[in-house]
C-alpha positions, 0 to 999 in steps of 0.5 A, a space after each residue: 108755681 108754689 111748692 107744697 107746704 103742709 103740716 099737721 098736729 097729731 094727738 099724743 098717741 102715735 098713729 092718731 089721725 091728723 089734718 094738714 095745716 093744723 097747729 097752735 100758736 099766736 103772733 102779736 104786737 102792741 104796736 105794729 107799724 107798716 107804712 100806708 097799711 097798719 099802725 096800732 095793736 096787731 094780732 095775727 090769729 093764725 089758723 094755718 101752719 106749714 113747713 117746706 124743706 129745701 136742702 138744708 133750709 126750712 121755710 115755716 109759714 104761720 098764716 091766717 087762712 090757707 090761701 096763697 101767701 100773696 092773698 093772705 096775712 102771715 109770718 114766714 120763718 126761714 131757717 138756713 141750716 136745720 142740721 146746725 140748729 138741731 146739732 145733727 151735723 156734728 155741731 152743738 145743738 141749739 135747741 132750747 137756746 136763743 138763736 139770733 134773728 137778722 134780716 133775711 138774705 138779700 133784703 137791704 135798704 135801697 142804695 145800701 150794699 149788703 152788710 158783711 159778716 155772717 148771714 143770720 141763721 134765721 130770718 123772719 118776714 111778716 106780711 099783711 097782703 090780705 089787709 094791705 091789698 095794693 100797698 106793700 105789706 111786708 116788714 122784715 126782722 132786723 134783730 131779736 131771737 128765736 128759741 126752738 124747743 123742737 125743729 122738724 128734721 127736714 126729711 119729708 119721709 121722717 118716720 119719727 113723730 118727735 122729729 116731725 115736731 116744730 115748736 118755737 117762741 120768738 121776740 123780734 124787731 121788724 122794719 120795712 127797709 124801704 121806709 126812710 123813717 126807720 120805724 121798728 115794731 116789736 113782734 112776739 109769737 109762738 107756734 107748734 105743729 107737726 110736719 105732714 106731707 100733703 098735696 102741692 099748693 094750687 094758686 089758681 081755682 
């Protein structure tokens, strides 16, 4: 069952009303290649922005429409250690700095052992499940960087509006690890939204 993913954008004044899923942003590529699905210019035109904290991790979803991921086109951003990037665990803050992007954990080409070395702090996945339908419509980040000017604290009861804000821009190379051609696509993007608790997602009508 899907966990709750909900956010909102509020006006600058504290106490203003807000609506779950609202935000601003874009995700584009001059040439996106997904085997048997897409080959050309791409513009996601997202309308839904969500964040789901779990322990030290934060899963961000930037999506066209508010349907479940399996029926939508969108981008997920997995931040493995929120406190480390925010500098709230004793380490230096990485806000405002370029953070390297790599393959999400567990994603490797078939027949290839997982790479050694440190697990990337941030991994991105771009999915076109609505556009591609039956074909595999997901590509994964293999390089690039993301810069968070602000990052939600991960506390679902966070009282400070500034600490509920997530704002970032990125430039990343994406590929399908199962594609033997090794084709990569550069994708850039930006998103800004405030976390707001909402009802759990309902995958069935």
